[in-house]
C-alpha positions in Angstrom: -58.2 -63.9 8.9 -55.7 -66.6 7.9 -53.8 -64.1 5.7 -53.7 -61.7 8.6 -52.2 -64.3 10.9 -49.6 -65.2 8.3 -48.7 -61.5 8.0 -48.4 -61.1 11.7 -46.2 -64.2 11.9 -44.0 -62.9 9.2 -43.6 -59.6 10.9 -42.7 -61.3 14.2 -40.2 -63.5 12.4 -38.7 -60.5 10.6 -38.5 -58.6 14.0 -36.5 -61.5 15.5 -34.1 -61.4 12.5 -33.4 -57.6 12.8 -33.3 -57.5 16.6 -29.6 -58.5 16.9 -28.7 -55.8 14.2 -30.7 -53.2 16.1 -29.1 -54.0 19.4 -25.6 -54.0 17.8 -26.2 -50.6 16.4 -28.1 -48.9 19.3 -26.4 -50.3 22.4 -23.1 -48.5 21.7 -25.0 -45.3 21.1 -26.8 -45.6 24.4 -23.6 -46.4 26.3 -22.0 -43.4 24.7 -25.0 -41.4 25.8 -24.6 -42.6 29.4 -20.9 -41.6 29.3 -21.9 -38.2 28.0 -24.5 -37.8 30.8 -21.8 -38.7 33.3 -19.5 -36.1 31.9 -22.1 -33.3 31.9 -23.6 -34.3 35.3 -22.2 -31.1 36.9 -23.4 -28.9 34.1 -26.7 -27.1 33.7 -30.0 -29.0 33.8 -30.8 -27.7 30.3 -27.7 -29.5 29.0 -28.7 -32.7 30.7 -32.2 -32.7 29.3 -30.8 -32.0 25.8 -28.5 -35.0 26.0 -31.5 -37.1 27.2 -33.5 -36.0 24.2 -30.7 -36.5 21.6 -29.4 -39.9 22.8 -32.6 -41.9 22.1 -33.2 -39.9 18.9 -29.7 -40.7 17.7 -30.0 -44.4 18.6 -33.3 -44.6 16.7 -31.9 -42.9 13.6 -28.8 -45.2 13.6 -31.0 -48.3 14.2 -33.3 -47.4 11.3 -30.5 -46.6 8.9 -28.6 -49.7 9.8 -31.6 -52.0 9.4 -32.4 -50.5 6.0 -28.9 -51.4 4.9 -28.0 -47.8 4.3 -30.3 -47.8 1.3 -31.4 -44.2 1.2 -34.7 -44.5 -0.6 -37.7 -42.1 -0.4 -39.2 -43.8 2.6 -35.9 -43.6 4.6 -35.3 -40.0 3.5 -38.8 -39.1 4.7 -38.2 -40.8 8.1 -34.9 -39.0 8.6 -36.5 -35.7 7.7 -39.2 -36.4 10.3 -36.5 -37.2 12.9 -34.7 -34.0 12.1 -37.9 -31.9 12.5 -38.6 -33.6 15.8 -35.1 -32.8 17.0 -35.4 -29.2 16.0 -38.6 -28.9 18.0 -37.7 -31.0 21.1 -34.1 -29.7 21.7 -35.2 -26.0 22.3 -38.1 -27.2 24.4 -35.7 -29.4 26.5 -33.3 -26.4 27.0 -36.2 -24.1 28.0 -37.7 -26.7 30.3 -34.3 -27.3 31.9 -33.9 -23.6 32.6 -37.3 -23.4 34.1 -36.8 -26.4 36.3 -33.3 -25.2 37.3 -34.7 -21.7 38.3 -37.5 -23.4 40.2 -35.1 -25.7 42.0 -32.8 -22.8 42.9 -35.8 -20.8 44.2 -37.1 -23.7 46.2 -33.6 -24.4 47.7 -33.2 -20.7 48.6 -36.7 -20.6 50.1 -35.9 -23.7 52.2 -32.6 -22.0 53.3 -34.5 -18.8 54.2 -37.1 -20.8 56.1 -34.4 -22.7 58.1 -32.6 -19.4 58.9 -35.8 -17.8 60.0 -36.7 -20.8 62.2 -33.2 -20.8 63.7 -33.5 -17.0 64.3 -36.9 -17.4 65.9 -35.6 -20.1 68.2 -32.7 -17.9 69.2 -35.0 -15.0 69.7 -37.3 -17.0 72.0 -34.3 -18.2 74.0 -32.8 -14.7 74.4 -36.2 -13.1 75.3 -37.2 -15.8 77.7 -33.8 -15.3 79.5 -33.9 -11.5 79.4 -37.6 -11.3 80.6 -36.9 -13.5 83.6 -34.2 -11.3 85.0 -36.1 -8.0 85.3 -39.3 -9.9 86.3 -37.5 -11.7 89.1 -36.1 -8.4 90.4 -39.5 -6.7 90.3 -41.1 -9.6 92.1 -38.5 -9.7 94.8 -38.6 -5.9 95.4 -42.4 -5.7 95.3 -42.6 -8.6 97.8 -40.1 -6.9 100.1 -42.2 -3.7 100.0 -45.5 -5.7 100.5 -44.0 -7.7 103.5 -42.6 -4.7 105.2 -39.1 -5.9 104.9 -38.2 -2.5 103.6 -39.8 0.3 105.6 -37.4 3.2 105.7 -38.6 6.0 103.4 -35.2 6.2 101.7 -35.1 2.5 101.0 -38.7 2.5 99.8 -37.9 5.3 97.4 -34.8 3.4 96.2 -36.8 0.2 95.6 -39.6 2.1 93.8 -37.0 3.7 91.5 -35.4 0.4 90.8 -38.8 -1.2 90.0 -39.4 1.7 87.6 -36.1 1.1 85.9 -36.8 -2.6 85.4 -40.4 -1.8 84.2 -39.1 0.7 81.6 -36.6 -1.9 80.5 -39.4 -4.5 80.1 -41.4 -1.9 78.2 -38.6 -1.2 75.8 -38.1 -4.9 75.1 -41.9 -5.3 74.4 -41.7 -2.2 72.1 -38.8 -3.8 70.2 -40.6 -7.1 69.8 -43.7 -5.3 68.5 -41.6 -3.2 66.1 -39.7 -6.3 64.9 -43.0 -8.2 64.4 -44.4 -5.4 62.2 -41.3 -5.4 60.1 -41.1 -9.2 59.6 -44.8 -9.5 59.0 -44.8 -6.8 56.4 -47.3 -4.8 58.4 -45.1 -1.7 58.6 -46.7 1.3 57.0 -44.5 4.4 56.4 -45.8 7.9 55.8 -43.2 9.1 53.4 -42.2 12.8 53.1 -39.2 15.0 52.7 -37.3 14.8 56.0 -34.2 17.0 56.9 -31.6 14.6 58.2 -30.2 17.3 60.5 -33.4 17.4 62.6 -33.5 13.6 62.8 -29.9 13.3 64.0 -30.2 16.2 66.4 -33.3 14.7 68.1 -31.8 11.3 68.2 -28.6 12.5 69.9 -30.5 14.4 72.5 -32.3 11.2 73.6 -28.9 9.4 73.9 -27.3 12.0 76.2 -28.2 10.3 79.5 -26.7 7.0 78.3 -23.5 8.7 77.0 -23.1 10.5 80.3 -23.4 7.4 82.3 -20.9 5.6 80.1 -18.6 8.7 80.0 -18.6 8.6 76.2 -18.3 11.6 73.9 -20.8 11.8 71.1 -19.8 14.0 68.1 -21.7 14.9 65.0 -20.1 16.2 61.7 -21.8 16.8 58.4 -20.7 17.9 54.9 -24.0 19.6 54.2 -27.2 18.3 55.8 -29.2 16.4 53.1 -32.9 16.0 52.9 -34.1 12.4 52.4 -37.4 10.7 51.5 -38.6 8.8 54.5 -40.7 8.6 57.6 -39.5 10.9 60.5 -40.3 8.6 63.4 -38.7 5.5 61.8 -35.6 7.5 60.7 -35.2 8.7 64.2 -35.5 5.1 65.4 -32.7 4.0 63.1 -30.3 6.7 64.3 -31.2 6.1 68.0 -30.6 2.4 67.6 -27.2 2.8 65.9 -26.0 5.5 68.3 -27.1 3.7 71.4 -25.5 0.5 70.2 -22.3 2.4 69.5 -22.4 4.0 73.0 -23.0 0.7 74.8 -20.0 -1.0 73.1 -17.6 2.0 73.5 -15.4 1.9 76.6 -15.4 4.9 79.0 -13.6 8.0 77.6 -14.2 6.7 74.1 -15.8 8.6 71.3 -18.9 7.9 69.1 -18.9 10.0 65.9 -21.9 10.5 63.6 -21.0 11.7 60.1 -23.4 12.7 57.4 -22.7 13.3 53.7 -24.0 12.9 50.2 -22.8 10.3 47.6 -24.5 10.8 44.3 -28.2 10.3 44.7 -27.9 8.9 48.2 -27.5 10.4 51.7 -24.9 8.6 53.7 -25.0 8.4 57.5 -22.1 6.7 59.3 -21.9 5.9 63.0 -18.4 5.2 64.3 -17.7 3.7 67.7 -14.5 2.7 69.6 -15.4 -0.9 70.4 -12.0 -2.2 69.2 -13.5 -3.9 66.1 -15.7 -6.9 65.5 -14.3 -10.3 64.5 -14.7 -10.9 60.8 -16.7 -14.1 61.6 -19.3 -12.0 63.5 -19.6 -9.1 61.1 -22.0 -11.0 58.9 -24.3 -11.6 61.9 -24.5 -8.2 63.6 -27.9 -7.6 62.1 -29.3 -11.0 63.1 -32.1 -11.1 65.5 -31.0 -11.5 69.2 -27.3 -11.4 68.2 -25.2 -9.4 70.7 -21.7 -10.5 69.9 -19.0 -11.8 72.3 -19.1 -10.9 76.0 -15.9 -8.9 75.5 -17.8 -6.4 73.4 -19.8 -5.4 76.5 -17.1 -3.6 78.5 -19.3 -2.5 81.4 -22.3 -3.6 83.4 -24.6 -1.3 81.6 -27.8 -3.2 80.9 -28.2 -4.2 77.2 -31.4 -4.8 75.3 -32.7 -8.0 73.7 -30.3 -7.7 70.8 -33.1 -6.4 68.5 -31.9 -2.9 67.9 -29.7 -3.5 64.9 -32.2 -6.0 63.4 -34.9 -3.3 63.7 -32.6 -0.7 62.2 -31.9 -3.0 59.2 -35.6 -3.7 58.6 -36.4 0.0 58.8 -33.6 1.0 56.4 -34.7 -1.6 53.9 -38.3 -0.3 54.3 -37.0 3.1 53.1 -35.4 1.4 50.1 -32.0 2.0 51.6 -29.1 -0.1 52.6 -27.1 -0.6 55.8 -23.6 -2.1 56.2 -21.1 -2.7 59.0 -17.4 -3.0 58.8 -14.3 -2.4 61.0 -13.0 1.2 60.7 -10.3 2.9 62.7 -10.4 2.0 66.5 -13.8 0.4 66.2 -16.7 -0.4 63.9 -18.6 1.8 61.4 -22.3 1.3 60.6 -23.1 3.0 57.4 -26.7 3.8 56.2 -27.6 4.9 52.7 -30.9 6.5 52.0 -32.4 8.0 48.8 -32.2 11.8 48.6 -35.3 13.9 48.1 -35.6 15.3 44.6 -34.3 18.9 44.2 
């Protein structure tokens, strides 16, 4: 027991003797490591972790070699070999771990950004819908109260009020349908029955439904195709895409303007382009045209024609993506072009 105490005391005394030497050798290495960490602070996370691994290892090696008096005996050589093996194992692990952490950090940051954007979009949608629902509901309530109180009693006036109530009711119904469709898309509950669909039939049926709106706006609607392609998709949803794009183009085209629908083939994709005469969209707004409830500047609504809840383009984008296609908007000629690309049916 006494021998053990003497040995422990000798070890502590020896440690106090080598402590200044260890500090003199390792502190400069640690300071250099801190400087190196500062220099690579904007680099990858893998580089930072590699430096964090190598700096203490280098400080340990230098401290051990310095304390040994640079006497490379078998014991010191074995220790250095062990350090080398540890470095060869830990550095690749540090690089791999840095890449994993970096990818996870990027994914989490993107997820937070998407969540914030979705929350902002939801708030904007609630604000738009609450405003747009109040307007037709107030009109329906006022006209129904006038009919119930007998304020309006002449047959012609009663008929006019009934027709106006019907118009507002259909407008409300359309808004509810848009909300339901958008909720299906955003919730991932949209189920498409895919088949080979002739794009000519889809465009023809969609244009027929837009004739009344075009006539009221005095807008010409033209269709041109360089061969009508057959695509893989769901007929009702493809019709909804074309209807939304054409109705949006008609609403933003001034009277006596032209809306052109052009269809073609580009490689393995069918291309459907809808051109309007709206005068163009500011570059700052082009990136937002497919956002929920976005309707652009008031100047893009040239007449008093009622507009929807700003969901048409967002629904079109969601339906196009559900067909594994793409949609884009850019200024073209006297207005704007919305271009849809869909996969062609196999020959």
